[in-house]
C-alpha positions in Angstrom: 99.8 69.1 89.0 97.1 71.3 87.5 94.3 69.5 89.2 96.2 69.7 92.5 96.5 73.5 92.2 92.8 73.9 91.2 91.8 71.9 94.3 93.9 74.0 96.8 91.4 76.8 97.4 88.9 74.5 99.1 91.1 73.9 102.1 91.7 77.6 102.7 88.2 78.4 103.9 88.0 78.8 107.7 84.6 77.8 109.0 84.2 80.8 111.2 81.2 82.8 110.0 78.9 81.3 112.6 81.2 81.6 115.5 78.5 81.9 118.1 78.4 79.5 121.1 76.5 76.3 120.2 72.9 76.1 121.6 70.7 73.2 122.3 70.7 70.7 119.4 67.8 71.9 117.2 67.0 70.4 113.8 66.6 71.8 110.3 63.0 71.7 109.1 64.3 69.9 106.0 67.8 69.1 104.7 69.2 67.5 101.5 72.7 66.0 101.4 74.5 65.0 98.1 78.1 64.4 97.1 79.8 67.5 95.7 80.6 67.9 92.0 84.3 67.2 91.4 86.5 70.2 90.6 86.5 71.2 87.0 88.6 73.3 84.7 87.4 76.5 86.3 88.6 75.4 89.7 86.9 74.5 92.9 84.5 76.8 94.8 83.7 76.2 98.5 81.3 78.2 100.6 78.5 78.6 103.1 75.5 80.9 102.5 72.8 81.7 105.0 70.0 84.0 103.9 66.7 84.1 105.8 65.5 80.5 106.3 67.8 79.1 103.6 71.2 77.5 104.4 73.5 76.2 101.7 77.0 74.6 102.1 79.0 73.8 99.0 81.9 71.3 98.7 82.6 71.1 102.5 84.4 68.0 103.7 82.9 66.1 106.6 85.8 67.5 108.7 84.7 71.0 107.8 81.1 70.2 108.8 82.3 68.7 112.1 84.4 71.9 112.8 81.4 74.0 112.0 79.1 72.0 114.2 81.3 71.8 117.3 83.3 75.0 117.1 86.7 73.4 116.8 89.6 73.8 114.4 90.3 71.1 111.8 93.5 70.0 113.6 91.4 69.3 116.7 89.4 66.6 114.9 90.6 63.0 115.0 88.8 60.5 112.8 89.1 58.4 109.6 91.3 59.9 106.8 88.4 60.0 104.4 86.4 62.6 106.3 88.8 65.1 104.9 88.7 63.9 101.3 85.0 63.3 100.8 82.9 66.4 100.1 79.2 67.0 100.3 76.7 69.8 99.5 73.9 70.5 102.0 70.8 72.5 101.3 68.6 73.1 104.3 65.7 75.2 105.7 65.6 76.7 109.1 62.4 76.3 111.1 60.3 79.4 111.7 61.8 81.8 114.2 65.2 80.2 114.2 68.3 82.5 114.4 71.4 81.8 112.3 73.6 81.0 115.3 71.4 77.9 115.7 72.8 76.5 112.4 75.8 75.0 114.2 73.6 72.9 116.5 71.4 71.9 113.5 74.5 70.7 111.6 75.6 68.6 114.6 72.1 67.0 114.7 72.3 66.3 111.0 75.7 64.6 111.3 74.4 62.4 114.1 71.1 61.5 112.4 72.2 61.1 108.7 75.9 60.0 109.1 75.3 58.1 112.4 78.3 60.0 113.9 79.3 59.6 117.4 82.0 61.8 119.0 83.8 62.3 122.3 86.1 65.0 123.6 89.5 64.5 125.2 92.5 66.7 126.0 96.0 66.1 124.7 99.3 68.0 125.2 100.7 68.5 121.7 103.4 70.5 120.0 102.1 73.9 118.8 103.2 77.2 117.5 102.0 80.1 119.7 101.3 83.2 117.6 102.7 86.0 119.9 103.5 89.7 119.6 107.2 90.3 119.1 109.3 92.9 120.9 108.4 96.3 119.5 104.8 95.5 119.1 102.7 94.8 116.0 103.6 96.4 112.7 100.2 96.0 110.9 97.7 98.5 109.8 94.5 98.2 111.8 91.4 98.3 109.6 88.6 100.6 110.6 85.4 98.9 111.7 82.6 99.6 109.3 79.1 100.5 110.6 77.0 97.4 111.2 80.0 95.0 111.0 78.8 93.3 114.2 75.4 92.5 112.8 76.2 88.8 113.5 75.1 89.4 117.0 71.6 89.9 115.9 71.6 86.4 114.3 69.3 87.5 111.5 71.5 89.0 108.7 72.8 87.0 105.8 76.1 85.1 105.9 78.1 84.6 102.7 81.5 83.0 103.0 83.2 81.6 99.9 86.6 80.5 98.7 87.8 79.6 95.3 90.4 79.9 92.6 92.4 78.2 89.9 95.8 78.0 88.2 97.9 78.8 91.3 95.9 81.6 92.8 93.1 81.6 95.3 91.1 83.7 97.7 88.3 83.9 100.1 85.5 86.2 101.2 85.1 85.7 104.9 82.2 88.1 105.4 82.0 91.6 107.0 84.6 92.9 104.5 87.2 90.4 105.6 89.1 88.6 102.8 92.4 87.3 101.6 94.1 86.4 98.3 97.1 84.2 97.5 99.2 84.3 94.4 102.5 85.3 93.0 104.3 84.2 96.2 102.1 86.6 98.2 99.4 86.5 100.9 97.3 89.7 101.0 94.8 90.1 103.8 92.0 92.7 104.3 90.4 93.1 107.7 91.8 89.8 109.0 91.6 89.1 112.8 94.4 87.3 114.6 92.3 84.1 115.3 91.6 83.8 111.6 95.3 84.5 110.7 96.4 81.8 113.2 94.0 79.4 111.4 95.5 80.3 108.1 99.1 79.8 109.3 98.2 76.5 110.9 97.2 75.2 107.4 100.7 76.0 106.1 102.8 74.9 109.1 103.8 71.5 110.4 101.9 71.9 113.7 98.8 73.7 115.1 99.0 77.4 115.6 97.3 79.0 118.6 96.6 82.7 118.8 98.0 84.2 122.0 98.5 87.8 120.8 95.4 89.2 122.6 95.0 91.6 119.7 91.3 92.3 119.2 91.3 94.3 116.0 91.2 93.4 112.3 94.2 94.2 110.1 95.3 94.8 106.5 98.7 93.3 105.6 100.7 91.4 103.1 103.2 88.6 103.4 105.9 87.8 100.8 107.4 84.2 100.4 110.2 82.7 98.5 108.9 80.7 95.4 110.0 77.4 97.0 108.4 78.1 100.3 105.2 79.4 98.7 104.9 76.2 96.7 105.6 74.2 99.9 102.9 76.2 101.8 100.3 75.2 99.3 101.4 71.6 99.3 101.2 71.4 103.1 97.7 73.0 103.0 96.7 70.3 100.5 98.0 67.6 102.8 96.0 69.1 105.7 92.9 69.0 103.5 93.4 65.4 102.7 94.0 65.9 98.9 96.0 63.1 97.3 99.2 64.6 95.7 101.4 63.2 92.9 105.0 62.2 93.9 106.5 65.2 92.2 104.4 67.5 94.4 105.6 65.7 97.5 109.2 66.0 96.3 108.8 69.8 96.0 108.8 69.9 99.8 112.4 68.9 99.9 113.5 72.2 98.3 111.7 74.4 100.9 113.3 75.5 104.1 110.1 77.0 105.6 112.2 79.9 106.9 110.2 82.5 104.8 107.0 81.6 106.6 108.5 82.5 110.0 110.3 85.5 108.5 107.1 86.8 106.9 105.2 86.5 110.2 108.0 88.5 111.9 107.6 91.4 109.4 104.1 91.9 111.0 105.7 92.3 114.5 104.5 88.8 115.4 106.4 85.6 116.1 105.7 81.8 116.0 106.9 80.4 119.3 107.3 76.6 119.4 106.0 75.1 122.6 103.6 72.4 124.0 100.1 73.2 125.0 97.0 71.2 126.0 94.5 71.0 123.2 90.9 69.8 123.4 90.4 67.1 120.7 87.1 65.9 119.2 87.5 62.2 118.5 85.1 60.6 115.9 84.4 57.1 117.3 82.1 56.1 114.4 80.7 57.7 111.3 79.0 56.4 108.1 80.6 57.3 104.8 77.2 57.3 103.1 74.4 59.5 104.6 70.9 58.1 105.0 68.3 59.0 102.4 67.1 62.6 102.1 
């Protein structure tokens, strides 16, 4: 079980730091791809760092790279199971004059050229949870916006988004002062937006979560779970990330009701509403497991 808990933090990282609209498909000046180092005793660290012309992604799965490149959530990607399990490091250099919002298009080009990936889009109506504001309104503390927090719009500043942890606790720095930690049956958030929160909940739930709150701020809040449900939350997140679990971990799901997830969300003045909704899906028609030479 220890290796399972050490691997959990990798799947908690939302690929959202470069959330600009994709532009024409540019290319990195140079890019190196190599398999990630397996998690060790100190846990598994995952992240993306963009500083000047240098881009480095650590321990992303191919599903994470696809989500980054095409601006979709992980649950919107349909493809071989191994695209979630296999992880790769990418080190790349931006061409002169390129802005950081172009990184997404460059990753898409890299996937097509080096992994021979071909994708298509289609729309399906699927069961979802809509994250909505409950009667009485939100009960969260809105975090003040710090000066320069919207520097992403300039496309020139550095981006540093990381997640990691070990021995049952984990956390992530999402940039611009936004972060979260998980441990001791708690989820603590600092300056978390509702789209990011919906992404988090989707990794713990049994269906996609769509943000329909229309809340535009960032919030500080904490959620408390029962021990059984907290354990189940982490197991469901591992399943979502494609991590192979031992039978005893899967059996732990039987003792969890899942009720405390819904109850915890309701303490924020929010609610998870079960419904069906059309979702755009990105279908991976073909992709190579081994990238072409650097």
